[in-house]
Backbone as CSV, one residue per row, in Angstrom:
resi,resn,N_x,N_y,N_z,CA_x,CA_y,CA_z,C_x,C_y,C_z
1,MET,84.327,145.428,90.587,83.698,144.276,89.933,82.255,144.609,89.548
2,ASN,81.769,143.935,88.523,80.443,144.224,88.001,79.399,143.295,88.623
3,HIS,78.412,143.852,89.330,77.392,143.033,89.990,76.061,143.165,89.262
4,ASP,76.018,142.641,88.033,74.758,142.697,87.302,73.962,141.425,87.589
5,ASN,72.857,141.268,86.896,71.974,140.127,87.155,72.594,138.789,86.777
6,ARG,73.706,138.850,86.067,74.342,137.587,85.648,75.341,137.075,86.676
7,THR,75.583,137.853,87.736,76.523,137.416,88.781,75.740,136.934,89.995
8,ALA,75.961,135.664,90.370,75.255,135.101,91.527,76.026,135.361,92.817
9,VAL,77.348,135.150,92.766,78.197,135.293,93.968,79.495,135.967,93.555
10,SER,79.950,136.889,94.385,81.219,137.554,94.105,81.978,137.793,95.410
11,PHE,83.243,137.387,95.424,84.152,137.681,96.544,85.130,138.748,96.069
12,GLU,85.319,139.785,96.896,86.287,140.839,96.581,87.297,140.946,97.716
13,ASP,88.510,140.478,97.478,89.620,140.615,98.445,89.221,140.159,99.839
14,VAL,88.637,138.966,99.926,88.124,138.452,101.202,89.230,137.747,101.986
15,SER,89.383,138.135,103.246,90.343,137.480,104.145,89.625,137.021,105.408
16,LYS,90.090,135.899,105.954,89.506,135.383,107.198,90.583,134.646,107.985
17,SER,90.705,135.006,109.262,91.640,134.318,110.165,90.887,133.795,111.373
18,PHE,91.405,132.734,111.953,90.957,132.257,113.261,92.170,132.342,114.167
19,GLY,92.181,133.350,115.034,93.377,133.571,115.851,94.544,133.913,114.941
20,ALA,95.658,133.210,115.135,96.857,133.491,114.335,96.818,132.788,112.975
21,LYS,95.849,131.902,112.777,95.819,131.109,111.532,95.009,131.837,110.458
22,LYS,95.676,132.219,109.389,95.003,132.875,108.264,94.429,131.794,107.356
23,VAL,93.107,131.761,107.243,92.448,130.696,106.483,92.192,131.121,105.038
24,LEU,91.855,132.403,104.834,91.703,132.946,103.481,92.464,134.257,103.400
25,SER,93.145,134.464,102.277,93.986,135.647,102.143,93.683,136.376,100.832
26,ASP,92.958,137.487,100.912,92.650,138.334,99.739,92.114,137.538,98.555
27,VAL,91.062,136.775,98.806,90.481,135.912,97.766,89.419,136.676,96.979
28,SER,89.531,136.636,95.651,88.540,137.272,94.771,88.133,136.294,93.666
29,PHE,86.827,136.159,93.458,86.314,135.380,92.319,84.839,135.704,92.136
30,GLN,84.313,135.339,90.969,82.886,135.524,90.696,82.295,134.218,90.180
31,VAL,81.013,134.018,90.482,80.274,132.868,89.949,79.070,133.422,89.200
32,ALA,78.959,133.066,87.937,77.838,133.553,87.122,76.561,132.807,87.489
33,ALA,75.429,133.476,87.337,74.137,132.827,87.588,73.990,131.612,86.668
34,GLY,73.554,130.486,87.251,73.342,129.271,86.478,74.589,128.441,86.226
35,GLU,75.721,128.894,86.752,76.995,128.189,86.547,77.268,127.231,87.705
36,ALA,78.069,126.213,87.450,78.530,125.321,88.518,80.026,125.556,88.730
37,LEU,80.362,126.021,89.950,81.770,126.203,90.326,82.128,125.132,91.342
38,CYS,83.176,124.370,91.069,83.670,123.391,92.044,84.939,123.937,92.683
39,ILE,84.968,123.897,94.016,86.118,124.393,94.775,86.949,123.197,95.232
40,LEU,88.198,123.175,94.810,89.109,122.066,95.122,90.253,122.574,95.991
41,GLY,90.865,121.646,96.710,92.013,122.007,97.543,92.243,120.938,98.590
42,ARG,93.459,120.887,99.107,93.738,119.909,100.158,92.988,120.284,101.427
43,SER,92.934,119.370,102.380,92.206,119.638,103.635,92.787,120.861,104.330
44,GLY,91.905,121.651,104.937,92.361,122.797,105.731,92.802,123.992,104.920
45,THR,92.349,124.089,103.651,92.794,125.216,102.818,91.733,126.302,102.677
46,GLY,90.665,126.225,103.469,89.692,127.316,103.481,88.469,127.094,102.612
47,LYS,88.285,125.878,102.093,87.174,125.626,101.165,85.810,125.731,101.870
48,SER,85.654,125.000,102.964,84.363,125.021,103.678,84.101,126.389,104.304
49,VAL,85.158,127.057,104.746,85.021,128.414,105.300,84.458,129.350,104.222
50,THR,84.881,129.162,102.980,84.378,129.975,101.867,82.861,129.843,101.740
51,LEU,82.350,128.606,101.837,80.898,128.400,101.769,80.198,129.056,102.954
52,LYS,80.774,128.918,104.131,80.130,129.492,105.330,80.113,131.023,105.283
53,LEU,81.104,131.602,104.638,81.107,133.053,104.448,79.990,133.475,103.488
54,MET,79.748,132.647,102.461,78.704,132.973,101.474,77.324,133.035,102.106
55,ILE,77.104,132.171,103.091,75.770,132.125,103.701,75.754,132.885,105.038
56,ALA,76.883,133.594,105.288,77.025,134.471,106.463,76.915,133.721,107.786
57,LEU,77.328,132.453,107.784,77.514,131.747,109.059,78.805,132.246,109.706
58,LEU,79.701,132.773,108.862,80.923,133.446,109.336,80.989,134.808,108.661
59,LYS,81.701,135.741,109.288,81.927,137.058,108.678,83.411,137.184,108.323
60,PRO,83.727,137.798,107.190,85.146,137.974,106.848,85.783,139.059,107.718
61,ASP,87.105,138.998,107.844,87.828,140.062,108.553,87.924,141.313,107.668
62,SER,88.024,141.073,106.355,88.059,142.194,105.404,87.564,141.694,104.057
63,GLY,87.227,142.657,103.189,86.723,142.310,101.864,85.207,142.366,101.800
64,LYS,84.687,142.161,100.591,83.248,142.234,100.352,82.752,140.925,99.744
65,ILE,81.524,140.564,100.110,80.886,139.364,99.548,79.518,139.779,99.019
66,TRP,79.322,139.562,97.739,78.047,139.892,97.095,77.280,138.615,96.804
67,ILE,76.008,138.589,97.176,75.084,137.544,96.741,74.070,138.263,95.854
68,GLU,74.179,138.017,94.560,73.424,138.779,93.571,73.665,140.274,93.826
69,GLN,72.604,141.057,94.096,72.781,142.519,94.247,73.091,142.950,95.683
70,ASP,73.187,142.003,96.611,73.378,142.345,98.030,74.817,142.130,98.477
71,GLU,75.407,143.186,99.059,76.717,143.040,99.714,76.413,142.652,101.162
72,ILE,76.741,141.422,101.547,76.171,140.836,102.774,76.984,141.068,104.044
73,THR,78.214,141.567,103.922,79.067,141.599,105.118,78.554,142.575,106.181
74,HIS,77.740,143.560,105.779,77.221,144.528,106.758,75.708,144.419,106.946
75,LEU,75.107,143.397,106.379,73.650,143.266,106.515,73.271,142.851,107.936
76,ARG,72.160,143.387,108.406,71.617,142.946,109.698,70.847,141.648,109.485
77,GLU,70.387,141.059,110.591,69.767,139.725,110.550,68.582,139.654,109.579
78,GLU,67.782,140.710,109.552,66.607,140.716,108.673,67.020,140.629,107.198
79,GLY,68.045,141.414,106.844,68.560,141.389,105.470,69.190,140.056,105.136
80,LEU,69.935,139.504,106.103,70.569,138.193,105.880,69.524,137.101,105.675
81,SER,68.438,137.159,106.450,67.368,136.160,106.299,66.802,136.206,104.888
82,ARG,66.611,137.418,104.379,66.085,137.573,103.021,67.038,136.971,101.985
83,VAL,68.337,137.243,102.142,69.336,136.715,101.202,69.431,135.191,101.313
84,ARG,69.410,134.685,102.548,69.551,133.233,102.740,68.399,132.448,102.119
85,ARG,67.245,133.098,101.970,66.111,132.393,101.365,66.353,132.063,99.903
86,LYS,67.307,132.755,99.291,67.666,132.462,97.891,68.605,131.261,97.809
87,MET,69.076,130.783,98.986,70.181,129.823,98.999,69.787,128.535,99.704
88,GLY,70.309,127.420,99.182,70.189,126.141,99.865,71.580,125.692,100.269
89,PHE,71.688,124.965,101.377,73.009,124.530,101.859,72.939,123.046,102.173
90,LEU,73.729,122.261,101.468,73.862,120.833,101.779,75.125,120.668,102.621
91,PHE,74.934,120.424,103.919,76.070,120.266,104.834,76.731,118.914,104.618
92,GLN,77.989,118.820,105.013,78.768,117.601,104.818,78.098,116.397,105.487
93,ASP,77.537,116.600,106.696,76.937,115.468,107.415,75.413,115.453,107.258
94,ALA,74.900,116.195,106.271,73.464,116.320,105.961,72.722,117.169,107.000
95,ALA,73.196,117.214,108.257,72.654,118.100,109.307,71.134,118.019,109.434
96,LEU,70.615,116.797,109.474,69.179,116.608,109.680,68.877,116.577,111.176
97,PHE,67.655,116.960,111.533,67.236,116.838,112.932,66.813,115.389,113.176
98,ASP,67.511,114.713,114.092,67.271,113.271,114.294,65.982,112.966,115.042
99,SER,65.398,113.971,115.698,64.214,113.706,116.533,62.899,113.806,115.750
100,ILE,62.993,114.196,114.464,61.779,114.296,113.644,61.970,113.532,112.334
101,THR,60.870,113.199,111.678,60.931,112.367,110.463,61.554,113.139,109.299
102,VAL,61.875,112.396,108.247,62.398,113.007,107.017,61.403,114.062,106.512
103,TYR,60.123,113.681,106.487,59.090,114.616,106.023,59.120,115.909,106.855
104,GLU,59.165,115.779,108.177,59.138,116.954,109.052,60.391,117.817,108.887
105,ASN,61.536,117.159,108.619,62.771,117.897,108.350,62.605,118.816,107.144
106,LEU,61.914,118.319,106.109,61.736,119.112,104.894,60.654,120.176,105.054
107,ALA,59.607,119.838,105.814,58.488,120.781,105.985,58.889,121.977,106.849
108,LEU,59.846,121.759,107.754,60.211,122.795,108.725,60.585,124.136,108.083
109,PRO,61.536,124.169,107.117,61.867,125.474,106.527,60.693,126.110,105.791
110,LEU,59.836,125.288,105.182,58.673,125.835,104.476,57.711,126.511,105.456
111,ILE,57.510,125.860,106.590,56.555,126.388,107.585,57.140,127.619,108.288
112,ARG,58.450,127.565,108.567,59.064,128.677,109.314,59.361,129.898,108.452
113,LEU,59.711,129.658,107.197,60.234,130.760,106.380,59.280,131.250,105.295
114,THR,58.167,130.557,105.078,57.221,131.011,104.052,55.818,131.068,104.656
115,LYS,54.919,131.625,103.895,53.518,131.692,104.358,52.660,130.657,103.629
116,LYS,53.308,129.617,103.117,52.562,128.615,102.346,51.609,127.836,103.254
117,PRO,50.374,127.592,102.784,49.456,126.769,103.571,49.945,125.324,103.639
118,GLN,49.453,124.571,104.608,49.908,123.204,104.862,49.812,122.315,103.611
119,ASP,48.706,122.413,102.866,48.559,121.507,101.719,49.591,121.795,100.636
120,GLU,49.948,123.080,100.474,50.987,123.420,99.483,52.354,122.943,99.966
121,ALA,52.627,123.100,101.270,53.889,122.597,101.842,53.987,121.079,101.649
122,ASP,52.883,120.375,101.891,52.855,118.912,101.697,53.191,118.554,100.255
123,PHE,52.585,119.282,99.325,52.794,119.018,97.894,54.268,119.196,97.531
124,ILE,54.873,120.293,98.010,56.284,120.588,97.689,57.202,119.512,98.275
125,VAL,56.959,119.144,99.547,57.798,118.125,100.204,57.715,116.796,99.425
126,ASP,56.493,116.389,99.075,56.320,115.132,98.337,57.035,115.182,96.988
127,LYS,56.924,116.321,96.317,57.556,116.475,94.997,59.082,116.353,95.109
128,VAL,59.660,117.032,96.101,61.126,117.023,96.254,61.610,115.639,96.694
129,LEU,60.860,114.976,97.563,61.258,113.615,97.980,61.218,112.651,96.788
130,ARG,60.240,112.810,95.907,60.212,111.974,94.689,61.436,112.252,93.835
131,GLN,61.762,113.530,93.729,62.900,113.958,92.915,64.200,113.274,93.359
132,VAL,64.387,113.109,94.668,65.639,112.516,95.176,65.490,111.017,95.498
133,GLY,64.358,110.444,95.096,64.166,108.999,95.266,63.871,108.561,96.686
134,LEU,63.249,109.443,97.483,62.942,109.095,98.881,61.440,109.159,99.186
135,ALA,60.608,109.048,98.145,59.154,109.174,98.347,58.634,108.169,99.375
136,ALA,59.233,106.969,99.407,58.742,105.920,100.312,59.281,106.075,101.737
137,ASP,60.148,107.052,101.954,60.846,107.143,103.247,60.457,108.371,104.063
138,LYS,59.333,109.026,103.720,59.068,110.304,104.372,58.744,110.166,105.850
139,LYS,58.263,108.987,106.268,57.947,108.808,107.697,59.120,108.210,108.478
140,THR,60.230,108.005,107.790,61.417,107.410,108.407,62.161,108.450,109.248
141,MET,62.783,107.984,110.334,63.640,108.866,111.128,65.032,108.898,110.475
142,PRO,65.708,110.051,110.482,67.020,110.142,109.834,68.013,109.075,110.293
143,SER,67.956,108.685,111.580,68.916,107.689,112.099,68.744,106.320,111.431
144,GLU,67.594,106.098,110.803,67.341,104.806,110.145,67.795,104.799,108.687
145,LEU,68.293,105.924,108.205,68.710,106.021,106.801,70.178,105.646,106.634
146,SER,70.515,105.109,105.467,71.931,104.866,105.124,72.603,106.211,104.848
147,GLY,73.934,106.189,104.748,74.689,107.429,104.482,74.228,108.119,103.212
148,GLY,74.033,107.334,102.148,73.608,107.901,100.865,72.211,108.492,100.951
149,MET,71.322,107.809,101.691,69.954,108.309,101.845,69.926,109.588,102.688
150,ARG,70.803,109.654,103.693,70.890,110.892,104.504,71.318,112.069,103.625
151,LYS,72.295,111.820,102.728,72.744,112.887,101.824,71.593,113.333,100.919
152,ARG,70.823,112.355,100.409,69.682,112.692,99.545,68.654,113.522,100.321
153,ALA,68.409,113.105,101.584,67.440,113.833,102.406,67.949,115.247,102.702
154,GLY,69.255,115.367,102.957,69.848,116.698,103.183,69.725,117.571,101.942
155,LEU,69.951,116.952,100.766,69.813,117.686,99.507,68.356,118.106,99.296
156,ALA,67.428,117.183,99.585,65.999,117.490,99.437,65.624,118.689,100.306
157,ARG,66.134,118.699,101.561,65.803,119.828,102.440,66.391,121.131,101.892
158,ALA,67.578,121.046,101.291,68.181,122.255,100.705,67.377,122.764,99.506
159,LEU,66.597,121.869,98.880,65.869,122.234,97.663,64.430,122.691,97.887
160,VAL,63.865,122.457,99.094,62.433,122.732,99.265,62.083,124.213,99.076
161,LEU,63.006,125.105,99.365,62.719,126.536,99.197,63.034,127.014,97.779
162,GLU,63.326,126.054,96.880,63.619,126.353,95.472,64.710,127.423,95.354
163,PRO,65.899,127.138,95.902,66.946,128.160,95.940,67.495,128.486,94.556
164,GLN,67.871,129.752,94.381,68.555,130.143,93.146,70.017,129.715,93.188
165,ILE,70.555,129.609,94.415,71.964,129.260,94.608,72.020,128.080,95.576
166,LEU,72.706,127.006,95.171,72.828,125.827,96.030,74.298,125.614,96.374
167,LEU,74.598,125.620,97.678,75.952,125.371,98.166,76.017,123.943,98.696
168,ALA,77.039,123.207,98.315,77.170,121.808,98.756,78.582,121.574,99.273
169,ASP,78.674,121.132,100.526,79.970,120.887,101.160,80.248,119.385,101.150
170,GLU,81.188,118.962,100.314,81.577,117.544,100.199,80.344,116.633,100.019
171,PRO,79.552,116.832,98.962,78.314,116.055,98.810,78.541,114.560,98.650
172,SER,79.750,114.155,98.216,79.976,112.716,97.993,80.872,112.077,99.048
173,SER,81.248,112.833,100.101,82.172,112.254,101.088,81.514,111.085,101.818
174,GLY,82.276,110.029,102.004,81.792,108.860,102.734,80.856,107.979,101.929
175,LEU,80.679,108.273,100.637,79.771,107.479,99.810,80.557,106.625,98.823
176,ASP,79.972,105.475,98.462,80.612,104.665,97.424,80.441,105.368,96.074
177,ARG,81.186,104.920,95.093,81.222,105.582,93.784,79.830,105.680,93.143
178,ILE,79.021,104.610,93.229,77.696,104.606,92.583,76.786,105.629,93.256
179,THR,76.758,105.613,94.591,75.905,106.556,95.324,76.378,107.987,95.101
180,ALA,77.703,108.185,95.079,78.258,109.525,94.820,77.813,110.021,93.444
181,SER,77.813,109.127,92.454,77.380,109.501,91.100,75.910,109.895,91.083
182,GLU,75.106,109.216,91.902,73.673,109.543,91.971,73.463,110.950,92.538
183,ILE,74.253,111.294,93.564,74.159,112.643,94.142,74.595,113.678,93.098
184,ASP,75.704,113.382,92.378,76.158,114.284,91.306,75.049,114.505,90.285
185,GLU,74.382,113.418,89.933,73.309,113.453,88.922,72.160,114.362,89.392
186,LEU,71.819,114.264,90.686,70.751,115.097,91.251,71.129,116.584,91.197
187,LEU,72.402,116.875,91.475,72.866,118.264,91.402,72.786,118.784,89.968
188,LEU,73.224,117.952,89.010,73.188,118.355,87.601,71.750,118.552,87.114
189,GLN,70.868,117.688,87.589,69.446,117.775,87.222,68.862,119.104,87.716
190,GLN,69.200,119.454,88.952,68.724,120.710,89.533,69.210,121.894,88.698
191,LYS,70.474,121.855,88.296,71.058,122.939,87.497,70.379,123.030,86.131
192,ALA,70.159,121.876,85.501,69.569,121.865,84.158,68.110,122.322,84.177
193,GLU,67.350,121.827,85.157,65.907,122.096,85.159,65.551,123.477,85.708
194,ARG,66.340,123.970,86.663,65.962,125.233,87.324,67.009,126.340,87.151
195,GLN,68.070,126.035,86.360,69.160,127.011,86.158,69.745,127.466,87.498
196,THR,69.782,126.526,88.457,70.335,126.826,89.783,71.848,127.011,89.686
197,THR,72.351,128.010,90.377,73.800,128.190,90.498,74.310,127.184,91.525
198,LEU,75.329,126.411,91.174,75.892,125.415,92.103,77.295,125.839,92.514
199,ILE,77.564,125.758,93.812,78.927,125.967,94.309,79.232,124.774,95.208
200,VAL,80.172,123.952,94.757,80.395,122.642,95.373,81.842,122.529,95.848
201,VAL,82.012,122.301,97.146,83.330,121.986,97.703,83.486,120.470,97.667
202,THR,84.571,119.983,97.084,84.709,118.529,96.974,86.168,118.096,96.881
203,HIS,86.410,116.853,97.330,87.704,116.188,97.105,87.601,115.230,95.927
204,ASP,86.380,115.025,95.440,86.116,114.012,94.421,86.314,114.623,93.034
205,VAL,87.497,114.391,92.462,87.831,115.015,91.176,86.930,114.494,90.056
206,HIS,86.617,113.187,90.083,85.738,112.614,89.048,84.392,113.335,89.064
207,GLY,83.808,113.451,90.269,82.519,114.121,90.408,82.608,115.587,90.013
208,ALA,83.679,116.254,90.457,83.854,117.682,90.160,83.886,117.917,88.653
209,ARG,84.571,117.025,87.946,84.697,117.234,86.500,83.388,116.961,85.766
210,ARG,82.519,116.169,86.378,81.184,115.962,85.796,80.300,117.174,86.033
211,ILE,80.414,117.750,87.233,79.495,118.823,87.634,79.980,120.198,87.174
212,GLY,81.274,120.441,87.284,81.791,121.812,87.216,81.886,122.395,85.821
213,ASP,81.438,123.646,85.691,81.739,124.436,84.488,83.104,125.086,84.668
214,ARG,83.339,125.532,85.910,84.618,126.143,86.242,85.085,125.626,87.599
215,PHE,86.373,125.854,87.880,87.002,125.322,89.090,87.817,126.424,89.760
216,ALA,87.792,126.411,91.098,88.635,127.316,91.880,89.481,126.426,92.787
217,VAL,90.791,126.564,92.701,91.692,125.718,93.488,92.353,126.564,94.575
218,PHE,92.196,126.101,95.825,92.739,126.822,96.979,93.955,126.080,97.534
219,ASP,94.909,126.853,98.049,96.026,126.260,98.782,96.525,127.275,99.808
220,HIS,96.594,126.841,101.061,97.053,127.710,102.153,96.360,129.069,102.137
221,GLY,95.027,129.051,101.922,94.254,130.279,102.003,94.287,131.161,100.769
222,HIS,95.050,130.742,99.748,95.139,131.536,98.515,94.397,130.823,97.391
223,LEU,93.766,131.609,96.518,93.175,131.054,95.309,94.304,130.953,94.295
224,ILE,94.762,129.726,94.025,95.975,129.569,93.206,95.676,129.332,91.731
225,SER,94.424,128.948,91.415,94.067,128.777,90.006,92.558,128.802,89.881
226,GLU,92.083,129.312,88.755,90.640,129.403,88.527,90.394,129.322,87.029
227,GLY,89.352,128.576,86.637,89.009,128.501,85.221,88.358,127.177,84.879
228,THR,88.287,126.883,83.597,87.757,125.592,83.148,88.754,124.492,83.530
229,ALA,88.318,123.231,83.384,89.221,122.106,83.687,90.493,122.215,82.846
230,ALA,90.339,122.546,81.566,91.507,122.639,80.669,92.443,123.765,81.116
231,GLU,91.855,124.892,81.537,92.688,126.023,81.973,93.459,125.686,83.245
232,VAL,92.797,124.998,84.186,93.491,124.635,85.427,94.560,123.577,85.146
233,GLU,94.260,122.642,84.241,95.248,121.608,83.860,96.505,122.216,83.258
234,HIS,96.347,123.364,82.594,97.506,124.012,81.967,98.020,125.193,82.789
235,SER,97.556,125.247,84.062,98.020,126.300,84.956,99.525,126.132,85.208
236,ASN,100.193,127.235,85.558,101.632,127.109,85.869,101.845,126.725,87.332
237,ASN,100.747,126.376,88.028,100.865,125.975,89.434,100.764,124.453,89.556
238,ASN,101.815,123.831,90.067,101.877,122.359,90.158,100.740,121.774,90.983
239,ILE,100.435,122.423,92.126,99.400,121.899,93.029,98.051,121.918,92.329
240,ALA,97.744,123.016,91.630,96.465,123.118,90.905,96.380,122.020,89.845
241,ARG,97.456,121.813,89.110,97.451,120.776,88.053,97.237,119.397,88.662
242,GLU,97.893,119.140,89.794,97.749,117.841,90.465,96.328,117.624,90.967
243,LEU,95.744,118.670,91.578,94.432,118.512,92.216,93.319,118.256,91.207
244,ILE,93.469,118.755,89.979,92.395,118.531,88.999,92.679,117.313,88.128
245,SER,93.859,116.735,88.290,94.217,115.561,87.497,93.476,114.327,87.994
246,LEU,92.942,113.545,87.073,92.179,112.338,87.457,93.082,111.266,88.033
247,THR,94.391,111.403,87.851,95.310,110.394,88.406,95.736,110.759,89.820
248,TYR,95.285,111.922,90.309,95.714,112.413,91.640,95.256,111.482,92.743
């Protein structure tokens, strides 16, 4: 496979098992820089594991994973830290620290991972909170936020390091349609303004079709279809056609 500057993420024959359960089986795909790839599939088909492999929270049993020019499966912690700084991760449950304020949650990665002075960190945090509509909530504790606000705060924290690649695990789960659309809009805004590469795992077909340039459909650990919405709709695989259908 070709790993030039236009490729943000590449999987080459990646497999992953947990005990006897094979979660991914020889999966290969590429995501171009600045593209939005939405990963679809029924529950338990390896979608979230795929994201965790990208950020090296898990290691594959076999295969190669490239993040831009770095093949990450054999990198030591120092190399992984460098690669992870290019990436933001929006966890399904927002994964905020409940014992500190929204502001402190966002400032933490800036203080720990960069050499930015306090006033610059403050400026960045304020800017990102405005971007996600939480400027008035920076002194709030995460436990006091609604589900939609927690997702926005989680997204804001993923954005403070200005990642080139943003991974989002079920960004609209547990949200009403209006709030889910607002989160989709924030992701699209990030892509348009900063040419951020988006990789989004979702069950929300409406949202996926708004965000995605291309789609990867997983079933039982296999990548069963990949391409534009039209290409997946005309796939010869029934499950892939069903999963991208708005009537599903």
